[in-house]
C-alpha positions in Angstrom: 41.6 11.8 13.4 43.3 13.9 10.8 42.3 12.2 7.9 45.3 10.5 5.8 44.3 11.9 2.9 42.3 14.8 1.2 40.9 16.2 -2.0 43.1 19.2 -2.1 46.9 19.5 -3.0 48.7 20.2 0.2 50.2 23.5 -1.7 46.9 25.0 -1.6 46.0 23.6 2.0 48.8 25.5 3.5 48.0 28.7 0.8 44.7 28.8 2.5 45.9 28.2 6.0 42.6 26.3 6.5 39.7 24.9 4.7 37.4 27.5 6.5 39.1 29.8 4.9 37.7 28.4 1.3 34.2 28.1 2.4 32.4 31.0 0.1 28.9 29.6 -0.4 26.6 27.2 1.4 25.8 23.4 0.7 23.0 22.4 -2.2 21.6 19.5 -3.1 24.3 19.2 -6.5 27.0 18.8 -3.9 25.0 16.6 -2.0 23.7 14.2 -5.1 27.2 14.3 -6.4 29.4 13.5 -3.3 31.5 10.3 -3.3 29.6 7.8 -0.7 31.7 5.4 2.1 30.2 2.3 3.3 30.7 -1.3 4.0 34.1 -1.1 6.5 35.5 -4.9 6.5 38.4 -5.5 8.0 40.8 -8.8 7.6 40.7 -11.3 10.1 43.9 -10.4 11.2 42.5 -7.0 11.4 45.8 -5.4 9.7 43.5 -4.3 6.5 40.2 -2.6 5.8 38.5 -2.9 2.8 35.2 -0.6 1.8 33.2 0.4 -0.7 33.1 4.2 -2.3 30.3 5.1 -4.7 30.8 8.0 -7.0 28.2 9.6 -9.0 27.9 10.3 -12.7 25.2 13.3 -12.4 25.4 13.2 -16.8 24.5 9.6 -17.0 22.2 9.8 -14.0 23.5 7.1 -12.4 26.4 5.9 -10.2 29.3 3.0 -9.4 30.9 1.7 -6.4 34.5 0.4 -6.1 36.4 -1.3 -3.2 39.5 0.5 -1.7 42.2 -0.9 0.7 43.8 0.2 2.9 47.3 -1.5 5.0 46.3 0.1 8.8 50.2 -1.5 9.8 51.8 0.1 6.6 54.4 2.9 7.9 54.1 5.0 5.3 50.6 7.5 4.8 50.1 6.5 1.9 45.6 6.7 1.1 44.1 3.9 0.5 44.1 2.0 -3.0 41.7 0.9 -5.2 41.2 -2.5 -5.2 38.6 -3.2 -8.1 39.3 -2.4 -11.4 38.0 0.6 -13.4 34.8 -0.1 -14.8 33.6 -2.9 -12.3 30.7 -1.9 -10.2 30.4 -3.8 -7.0 29.2 -3.9 -3.5 29.1 -6.5 -0.6 33.2 -7.0 0.5 34.3 -10.1 2.6 37.7 -11.2 3.4 38.1 -14.8 2.8 39.1 -16.6 6.2 43.0 -16.2 5.6 42.7 -12.4 4.7 44.4 -13.8 1.5 41.5 -12.9 -0.9 38.7 -10.3 -0.9 35.2 -11.0 -1.8 32.2 -9.2 -3.6 29.1 -9.1 -5.4 29.1 -7.6 -9.1 27.1 -8.1 -12.5 29.7 -7.4 -14.4 28.8 -10.0 -16.6 25.5 -9.4 -17.1 24.1 -11.1 -13.7 24.8 -10.3 -10.2 27.4 -12.5 -9.2 30.3 -13.4 -6.6 33.7 -12.8 -7.5 37.2 -12.5 -5.7 40.2 -11.0 -6.3 43.9 -11.1 -4.2 44.2 -8.4 -1.6 47.2 -7.2 -3.7 45.2 -6.5 -6.9 44.8 -7.7 -10.5 42.0 -9.2 -12.2 38.6 -10.8 -10.4 38.0 -14.1 -10.5 34.3 -15.2 -11.0 33.4 -17.5 -8.0 29.5 -18.8 -9.1 27.8 -19.2 -12.0 24.4 -19.8 -10.8 22.0 -18.3 -13.6 20.4 -16.1 -11.5 21.1 -13.2 -9.6 23.0 -13.7 -5.9 21.4 -11.2 -3.5 24.0 -11.6 -0.7 26.1 -14.2 0.5 28.0 -15.7 3.8 31.6 -17.8 3.6 31.7 -20.9 5.5 34.3 -20.8 9.0 36.8 -22.7 6.4 36.3 -20.7 3.0 35.8 -23.8 0.7 31.9 -23.0 0.8 29.6 -19.9 0.6 25.9 -19.5 1.6 24.1 -17.1 -1.0 20.4 -16.0 -1.1 18.6 -16.1 -4.3 15.2 -15.8 -6.0 13.5 -18.8 -7.0 10.3 -20.1 -7.1 9.2 -22.3 -4.2 7.5 -25.2 -6.3 11.1 -25.5 -7.9 12.1 -26.7 -5.0 16.1 -26.3 -5.4 16.7 -26.5 -9.0 17.8 -23.2 -10.2 17.3 -23.8 -13.9 13.7 -24.5 -13.0 12.9 -20.9 -11.6 15.1 -19.9 -14.9 12.6 -21.6 -17.2 9.3 -20.4 -15.0 10.9 -16.7 -15.6 11.1 -16.8 -19.5 8.4 -19.0 -19.9 6.5 -15.9 -18.2 8.4 -13.5 -20.5 7.5 -15.1 -23.8 3.5 -15.1 -22.9 1.8 -12.0 -24.7 -0.9 -12.1 -21.9 0.1 -10.2 -19.0 -2.4 -10.2 -16.5 -1.6 -11.8 -13.4 -3.7 -13.7 -10.8 -3.5 -13.2 -6.9 -4.9 -15.3 -4.2 -3.4 -14.4 -1.1 -1.6 -10.7 -0.1 1.6 -9.6 -0.7 0.6 -8.9 -4.1 3.2 -5.5 -3.7 5.8 -4.7 -1.5 7.3 -1.5 -0.6 7.8 -1.1 -4.7 7.6 -4.1 -6.6 4.6 -6.4 -6.9 5.2 -10.5 -6.2 5.8 -12.7 -9.3 5.8 -15.5 -6.9 9.6 -15.6 -6.3 11.1 -15.7 -3.0 14.3 -14.7 -1.3 15.8 -18.6 -0.4 19.1 -19.7 0.9 21.7 -21.9 -0.7 25.0 -23.6 -0.3 27.4 -23.5 -3.1 31.0 -25.2 -2.9 33.8 -23.3 -3.8 36.5 -24.2 -6.3 39.1 -23.4 -9.3 35.5 -23.1 -11.1 32.5 -20.7 -11.0 29.7 -23.0 -9.2 27.1 -23.4 -11.3 25.4 -25.8 -8.8 24.1 -24.7 -5.1 22.0 -26.7 -2.7 18.6 -25.3 -0.8 19.1 -25.1 2.4 15.5 -24.0 3.7 15.2 -27.2 5.4 10.7 -26.8 4.4 10.9 -22.8 5.6 8.6 -21.1 3.0 9.4 -17.8 3.8 11.7 -14.7 3.0 15.2 -15.3 3.6 16.7 -12.6 3.9 13.3 -10.5 4.6 12.1 -8.0 2.1 11.9 -5.3 1.4 14.8 -4.1 3.3 16.4 -7.5 4.8 20.5 -8.8 4.1 23.1 -11.3 5.0 23.2 -10.2 8.8 19.8 -12.0 8.9 21.6 -15.7 8.2 25.0 -17.0 9.6 26.8 -19.9 9.7 27.8 -22.6 12.8 31.1 -22.4 13.9 32.1 -26.0 12.4 30.1 -24.8 9.5 28.0 -27.8 9.9 24.7 -25.7 10.4 23.5 -22.5 9.4 20.7 -20.2 11.4 18.6 -18.0 9.6 15.2 -15.7 10.2 12.7 -15.8 8.2 8.5 -14.8 8.4 6.5 -17.8 6.7 4.7 -16.5 3.4 1.5 -17.5 3.4 -2.1 -15.5 4.1 -1.2 -14.2 7.3 2.2 -12.9 6.7 1.3 -8.6 5.8 -0.7 -9.3 9.0 2.8 -10.5 10.6 5.8 -9.9 12.3 6.5 -13.0 13.8 10.3 -13.9 12.5 11.5 -17.0 13.9 15.2 -18.2 13.6 15.8 -21.7 12.5 18.3 -23.7 12.4 19.0 -25.9 9.2 21.5 -28.6 8.0 24.0 -27.2 5.6 23.9 -30.0 3.5 20.3 -29.4 2.8 19.3 -32.7 4.2 16.5 -32.6 7.1 13.6 -30.4 8.7 14.6 -27.0 9.9 14.8 -26.7 13.6 12.6 -23.3 14.8 14.3 -22.0 17.6 12.1 -19.2 18.8 8.9 -20.8 18.4 7.6 -19.5 21.5 7.8 -15.6 20.7 5.3 -15.0 18.4 7.3 -11.5 17.4 10.5 -10.6 15.6 13.8 -12.7 16.3 16.6 -11.8 14.2 20.3 -11.6 13.7 21.5 -14.4 14.7 25.2 -14.9 16.0 27.3 -17.7 17.3 29.6 -17.6 19.9 33.5 -18.7 19.5 32.4 -22.2 20.6 29.3 -22.5 19.0 27.5 -23.2 22.3 25.7 -20.0 22.5 23.3 -17.8 20.5 23.1 -14.3 20.3 20.4 -12.1 18.6 18.1 -9.4 18.6 13.9 -10.1 19.9 10.7 -8.1 19.8 8.5 -8.5 22.6 5.0 -7.6 20.9 3.7 -9.3 18.0 2.6 -7.1 14.9 4.9 -3.7 16.4 7.4 -3.5 14.0 8.9 -0.6 16.4 9.1 -2.6 19.9 12.4 -2.5 21.6 14.8 -5.1 20.2 16.5 -6.8 23.2 19.8 -8.1 23.5 19.5 -12.4 23.7 20.9 -15.5 24.4 20.5 -18.6 23.7 21.7 -21.6 25.4 21.8 -24.4 22.3 22.1 -27.4 24.1 19.1 -26.4 26.4 17.6 -24.2 24.6 17.2 -21.8 27.3 17.1 -18.0 27.6 17.7 -15.1 28.4 17.6 -11.2 27.7 21.0 -9.8 28.0 20.5 -5.6 29.3 17.2 -6.0 29.8 17.6 -2.5 32.1 18.8 -1.3 29.4 15.9 0.6 27.5 17.4 1.3 23.9 16.7 -0.9 20.9 19.6 -3.1 19.7 20.5 -2.5 15.9 22.6 -5.4 15.5 25.3 -7.9 17.4 29.3 -7.6 17.2 30.9 -10.2 19.4 34.2 -8.9 21.1 37.2 -10.9 20.7 37.4 -12.3 23.9 33.3 -13.4 23.9 32.6 -11.1 26.4 30.7 -8.3 25.3 28.3 -7.1 22.2 29.2 -3.9 20.4 26.1 -3.0 19.2 24.5 0.6 17.9 21.2 2.3 19.0 19.8 5.9 18.4 19.7 7.2 21.7 19.2 11.2 22.5 18.9 11.9 19.1 22.5 10.7 17.8 23.0 7.0 17.2 26.4 5.7 19.2 28.3 2.6 19.4 27.7 1.0 22.9 29.6 -2.2 24.4 26.9 -4.2 26.4 28.6 -6.3 29.2 27.3 -10.1 28.2 27.7 -10.9 32.4 26.0 -8.0 33.5 24.1 -6.5 30.9 25.7 -3.3 31.4 25.6 -0.6 28.5 28.7 1.6 27.7 28.8 4.2 25.1 32.0 3.8 23.3 31.6 6.1 19.9 29.9 9.1 20.3 29.1 12.2 18.8 27.1 11.9 15.9 25.5 8.7 14.1 27.9 5.3 13.6 26.6 3.2 10.9 28.3 0.6 10.1 31.4 -1.5 12.3 33.8 -4.4 12.3 35.6 -5.9 14.3 38.8 -8.1 13.5 42.0 -8.9 16.0 43.5 -5.5 17.0 40.8 -3.1 15.0 38.1 -1.7 15.0 36.7 -0.2 11.7 33.6 2.3 11.8 31.9 4.6 9.9 30.3 8.0 11.2 28.6 10.6 10.1 27.3 13.9 11.6 25.3 16.3 10.6 27.7 18.4 8.8 29.5 15.9 7.0 28.6 12.6 5.5 30.1 8.9 6.2 33.8 8.9 7.2 35.5 5.5 7.8 37.8 5.5 11.3 39.9 2.6 12.9 40.5 2.5 16.6 41.8 -0.4 19.3 39.3 -3.2 19.4 37.9 -2.2 22.6 37.6 1.6 21.2 39.6 3.1 24.0 42.4 4.4 21.5 41.9 7.8 19.2 39.9 7.1 16.3 42.1 7.4 12.7 40.3 8.9 10.1 40.9 7.0 6.8 38.9 8.7 4.6 37.8 12.5 4.0 34.7 14.5 5.4 32.3 15.7 3.4 34.0 19.8 4.1 37.3 18.4 3.2 35.6 16.5 0.0 33.7 20.3 -0.7 36.1 22.9 0.7 34.6 25.8 -0.6 31.5 24.7 1.5 30.3 26.5 4.7 28.4 24.6 6.7 25.4 25.8 9.9 26.4 24.7 12.7 23.3 22.8 15.2 22.6 22.8 18.6 20.5 20.3 20.7 17.9 22.0 22.8 15.0 20.7 24.7 11.7 21.3 26.5 8.5 20.4 28.0 6.1 18.7 25.4 3.3 16.4 25.8 2.8 14.9 29.8 5.1 17.4 30.8 7.8 15.2 29.5 11.2 16.5 28.2 11.3 16.7 24.4 14.4 17.0 22.1 15.1 18.9 19.4 17.6 20.1 17.1 18.2 23.6 15.3 20.7 24.9 12.6 21.8 28.1 11.6 22.1 29.0 7.9 25.4 28.7 6.4 25.8 32.6 6.2 24.7 33.1 9.6 25.3 36.8 11.4 24.5 37.8 14.9 21.7 40.4 14.9 20.2 39.0 11.6 16.7 37.1 11.5 16.3 34.1 9.2 13.3 32.4 7.9 12.8 29.2 9.1 12.5 25.4 7.5 10.6 23.4 10.1 11.1 19.8 9.2 8.9 16.8 10.4 10.4 13.2 10.2 8.9 10.0 9.6 8.5 6.9 10.6 6.6 7.8 12.7 9.3 5.9 15.2 12.1 8.1 13.8 14.4 10.9 14.5 15.7 14.1 13.1 18.9 13.9 15.3 22.6 14.4 14.3 23.1 12.0 11.5 23.6 12.8 8.0 21.0 12.1 5.4 21.1 12.0 1.4 17.0 12.8 1.2 16.6 15.0 4.0 19.6 16.9 4.9 19.2 19.7 7.0 22.4 21.2 5.8 20.9 21.8 1.9 18.3 24.0 4.0 21.2 25.8 5.9 22.7 26.3 2.5 20.4 28.4 0.7 20.2 30.8 3.9 17.2 28.9 5.8 17.7 28.3 9.7 16.3 24.5 10.3 13.8 23.7 13.5 13.5 19.2 14.1 11.6 18.4 16.9 11.6 14.7 17.8 8.3 14.5 19.3 6.6 11.4 20.9 6.9 8.1 19.0 10.8 9.2 18.0 13.5 6.7 18.7 16.5 6.7 21.3 14.7 8.2 24.4 13.3 5.0 26.2 10.5 2.6 24.7 7.6 4.5 26.6 8.4 7.7 24.5 8.6 5.7 20.9 5.1 3.9 22.3 3.2 7.1 22.7 2.8 7.6 19.3 0.4 4.8 18.2 -3.9 5.3 18.1 -2.2 9.4 18.9 -1.0 10.4 15.5 -2.5 13.9 15.6 -2.3 14.5 19.1 0.4 13.9 21.2 3.0 14.4 18.8 1.6 17.8 17.0 1.4 18.9 20.8 5.3 18.5 21.0 5.6 20.2 17.3 3.4 23.0 18.4 5.5 23.8 22.1 8.9 22.8 20.8 8.0 25.7 17.7 7.4 27.9 20.8 10.6 26.8 22.5 12.7 26.9 19.9 11.6 30.6 19.0 11.9 31.7 22.8 15.1 30.1 22.9 16.4 31.4 19.6 16.4 34.8 18.8 17.7 34.5 14.9 14.5 32.5 14.1 11.8 34.6 12.3 8.4 33.1 13.1 6.7 35.2 10.5 8.8 33.0 7.7 8.5 29.7 8.3 7.3 26.6 6.4 6.9 23.2 7.2 7.8 19.7 5.4 7.6 16.6 5.9 7.3 13.1 4.4 5.7 9.8 5.3 4.7 10.3 8.9 6.2 13.6 8.4 4.2 13.9 5.1 1.1 12.7 7.0 1.2 15.7 10.0 1.9 18.1 7.3 -1.9 17.4 5.9 -3.4 17.0 9.5 -1.1 21.0 10.5 -3.3 21.9 7.3 -6.3 21.6 8.9 -5.1 21.8 12.9 -2.5 24.1 12.8 -2.3 26.2 10.1 -1.2 29.3 11.7 2.1 29.3 11.7 3.1 28.6 8.4 3.1 30.5 5.1 3.7 27.2 3.1 3.9 23.6 3.3 5.4 20.7 1.9 4.0 17.5 2.1 5.8 14.7 0.5 4.6 10.6 0.6 2.0 11.7 3.0 -1.2 9.7 4.3 -4.2 11.9 2.9 -7.1 9.2 4.2 -6.2 7.1 7.4 -9.3 4.4 6.0 -8.0 3.9 2.6 -4.5 3.9 3.9 -5.5 0.9 5.7 -6.4 -1.0 2.8 -4.5 -0.1 0.2 -0.7 0.1 2.1 1.2 -3.7 1.8 2.6 -4.0 5.2 -1.1 -4.1 7.0 0.3 -5.0 10.5 1.5 -0.9 10.6 -1.9 0.4 10.3 -3.3 -2.5 12.3 -1.3 -1.6 15.2 -1.0 1.9 14.8 -4.7 2.5 14.8 -5.5 -0.4 17.2 -7.3 -2.8 14.9 -8.0 -3.2 11.0 -9.9 -0.7 9.3 -12.7 -3.2 8.8 -12.8 -4.2 12.8 -12.3 -0.3 13.8 -13.3 1.9 11.6 -13.9 4.9 13.7 -9.9 4.8 14.7 -9.2 5.4 11.2 -11.7 8.4 11.2 -10.1 10.3 15.0 -7.0 11.6 13.4 -7.7 12.0 9.3 -6.7 14.5 7.3 -9.1 14.4 5.1 -12.0 15.3 7.1 -10.6 18.6 7.9 -10.1 19.9 4.5 -12.3 22.8 4.5 -10.0 24.3 6.9 -7.3 24.3 4.2 -5.7 27.6 3.7 -2.0 27.4 3.3 -0.2 27.1 0.0 1.1 23.3 0.0 3.3 21.7 -2.6 2.5 17.6 -2.8 5.1 15.3 -4.1 4.7 12.0 -4.6 6.2 8.6 -6.4 4.0 6.2 -8.7 6.4 3.3 -7.5 5.2 3.9 -3.7 3.4 1.3 -2.5 3.7 1.7 1.3 1.3 4.9 0.7 0.0 5.0 -2.4 0.2 7.7 -5.1 -3.8 8.2 -4.9 -3.0 9.5 -1.3 -0.8 12.6 -2.8 -3.0 12.8 -6.0 -5.9 13.2 -3.4 -4.0 16.0 -1.1 -3.4 17.9 -4.2 -7.6 17.4 -5.9 -8.6 18.9 -2.4 -6.4 21.8 -2.4 -6.9 22.4 -6.3 -10.9 22.1 -5.5 -10.5 24.4 -3.1 -8.8 27.6 -5.1 -5.3 27.3 -2.5 -2.3 27.7 -4.1 -0.5 24.2 -5.2 1.6 21.9 -6.9 2.0 18.5 -7.5 5.8 16.8 -8.3 4.7 13.6 -9.7 7.9 10.7 -10.2 6.8 8.1 -12.1 10.1 6.1 -11.6 10.6 6.4 -7.8 9.1 4.7 -4.6 8.7 5.9 -0.9 11.8 7.9 -1.5 13.1 10.0 -4.0 16.7 8.1 -5.3 17.7 8.7 -8.6 20.7 11.7 -8.6 19.1 13.8 -11.6 15.5 13.5 -9.3 16.9 14.4 -6.2 18.4 17.4 -7.6 14.6 18.3 -9.1 13.4 17.3 -5.9 15.5 20.0 -4.0 14.8 22.5 -6.3 11.2 22.6 -6.7 11.4 22.9 -3.0 13.6 25.4 -2.8 11.8 27.0 -5.3 8.3 26.8 -3.2 10.2 27.7 0.2 11.7 31.0 -1.7 8.3 32.3 -3.2 6.6 32.3 0.1 9.4 33.1 2.8 12.3 34.3 0.6 15.8 34.1 0.5 
């Protein structure tokens, strides 16, 4: 597990003895914002080479760029990975040709996001598509002669790309700016609906860039891939290249209330109607993967319609008969994806598990699930030939690229440095998982992170972090938004509780929060806070602030009126303030419908049961409020309402407003400002 290359000269490392000897400070947001980020491990078909993406940040320009690097895993020397794409290119989404001689990727180098190709030996990239509209994602056909691409186009233009471009040009030339909507979604996540859909096309590859492509929707009117976070894993080629299977939800008036994604099979030449393979399941079906012989379709499926956090089970469909079976019905974890082992007998998948995110091997015949890579969070994998490549992170490091044998039985071999090796003068806070009895006597888990400069016998002020979701987890993993090490780096201890509703502890545990936002998780947080102080004497319970975003922001707003006693200050980021208004204003209506047991129209009393707005008279604790204008999940008026309630009552408060951020704060300079503002708020009330 020794990295193949480090950022320090060998002589300097030897002189210091170890990177630990260099550590002289804690981790800071400027480290976080400027770190190189590794992603997208992609293996050549023979498993000999691995390509990955590495993002670098230009803090002065407040932007980032990504390049591809390549490593020959069979080379005898220990040379570090080489940059594959040229300087000045910003690229993403690497993929190998079937013969392993070419690497494909997406880039907007020419002004529009298009597909390019470059030899594995390097050189000048060759443009492969010139489709007149941005390519959002792609999948090469099994023989490498065609490519499936997803493009944003207007449905009434059918497959005519020129028609879609003309409509956009005409709109931009209009002097009036009003838009008339006749159904939802009117907006989604951080973008207003302009009438276009993500649609699937197939283009033929040749010596010149492809300028035309054939629509292969089969009459299905829906986003492929889904919005806002769908990608090319939502469609796949059949092994013979004759058809594709994609996941889609029909884009109609019911779409904002529905999680009914179905798998459709369409002809790759664009002829004929799509065949709905999963019409019998009214819940979510996605992630189709063919067996090598094309006779079986593996995919992931939920069982309960309208619930986005239901368990994804692994499914197998016999395509000849249409019969289906769940592969591992007794495995109480939600599968993230499907990667088939070389022999076709095993599925590799990641899943949240007990505060971590390991890689599992699931035997297709028996359904037995075995953890094969643990200790932290596996974020991406690829498998080819004798090699398994993966990226993994922990509470002490961002993603590191590793390779191992195809079954992960060999020791992991690090290809890229850890975060500690990238910033050798930084010391990170040690961490430990603990448990206690929470709501209903159930075992609940949490993590405590020590400050970077921890000393035995001293007490430290505490940042009490509350995760969002609410079906999420704060565990042994790295984050570029809510990272415990940025608080440990300021000299704070950190406590995080995976309350009822968190993922990775069984579906019943996850389900327990629905219609119980303000009681069961609050009880867990209260008991977890007491247990942490009892188990860890270095926590200064008299100097503690609670912070959270999204559902965590709701909980901070709820705590303000229902459990304010322990806290010297609060931080509420993009949190729900008025549940009833949230039910009308949020874009994905299925979420509030499920979480509150019905719509805000049919079940208004449910929205008032745990509604922070009804308890503002009890607010006493100083609060920092953060919100982004482009947050359409929890609209900005919710944050403004929180700040207004604080100001009207004379409670010390600040409102940090980002006109250009969505539910997350993503721009490097904005991230620095966010952390500086939060840290200054904590320092004002709990010191350090």
